[in-house]
C-alpha angles and dihedrals in degrees: 000000000000118000134190108209114189115206091029093160089055128095100262094032092054095050095044091049093051090051093049093047091050087057092058098257125136116242132198113197130197130184137149094221091221122182098248083118138357111319093200088067091052091049092049089056091047092048088056091049094047089063089076113078088215093068125090123181131200121184100224140143121230089227090062096098094180091047093047092045089050093050091053097046094047095049140050114224125184094194137014123204113190110203098146111111142139096256134198132076093220097047089053088068090060103039113020095161091068090059093053090049097049104025100036111023093030092051092051090058088054094051091050091049088053096045093053097043102049095243114195097216137358116203116186140184119250126163146240084235090080087077086074111158094008116127104177107108135244098037109238130199085227092063121097111257102193099123111072116177095196131048089230085062092048091054092049091049086051089057090057092049092045091048092051093050091054090044092053098039101042101017092243108167106234131179121185121197119203101214118210117214099309121206142167143100119344086017126159117288091217094063124091099253093054094042092047094049092048093048095046092047089053093045091246126139118259120226107237112193123213087015090285094299097114116113125214132184092229110203122199114231094239091061091049090053093047090051092050092049092051093045091051090060094047104077108194123240131198112282104238090198096054110129120209092197091060102023119202111213093205097061136024152190084258125066095274139121140176122202135179116229110194139124094260088225117090115207126199114247093234087057089050092055091047090057090047090050092053092048091052095040087227136103124240122228104220129214101199111211136174120261113281126235114272093025125114124217094230145014125193126168127217102207098177091117094054093047095048093048105037103016097240139107125175115252113164113134120229090239088064095034098050090041090058092046095048089049088055097044095050091049097044097047091044086057098044 
């Protein structure tokens, strides 16, 4: 199989590409290598992928309509996995235009490329952030998600709507995955685990929002990749039982599906920090702060749909996952 992975130098894109290459597939990766976080880490991921002869990389931005069109016209992809996005809830408060460029205009270019190239399956990243003001737990793909509380979340919801429109109009099979707080080796430096580890190692205080009372459904990267691999192979078909009088947002009369992918086990941030302290053998100095605008107090994934359709649900404990992250972090920053 030949795959196009957008955001291949990113956290999830790197790990998925590595897994696909290990299975003997060919992977074309694109990334704009922007400076939202350390480009050296992105290049380190790419260098690891480039060792495999089945990997080809193009430095390309999703908003480059001509470049994306040319890429699709000159290649023959079986499946496209769109993981490129402007990420981050808090940064969307500062630079909302970047989110429209990448997450809306850029995603449209991917949809057009897929439509014009007879792609067998488009898998795209959504986010648990789309649940916004919802408080019914666990979050279910069957719940209404019309009240985002961050602009980032609004752009990810727009991806789901845009994909459905193309699925309906052009019979393009589309599957969206709502990721829940992904962590692990080679992770993003703007995420809590990375920030906390760096600060503790440097004997600096860590900023702990909502006084450590926030809960997150922390999901280890290997579980995310396993879910992606299984979903890629599960090309959606129209749901013959879909009822337009009582529409289910997770399925459709079109070849379209939405799944949550989370650990189905929310952990309080204070507990997460305790496990990190144990792994580092160091105590954190905590700067307790109120919750920030755009944040939600808790996330908790209902993954029944994923388990039913592809036979998998994430299960890696934070004790195991954080230990693996710390081992990588200490090794990587000792070498670099």
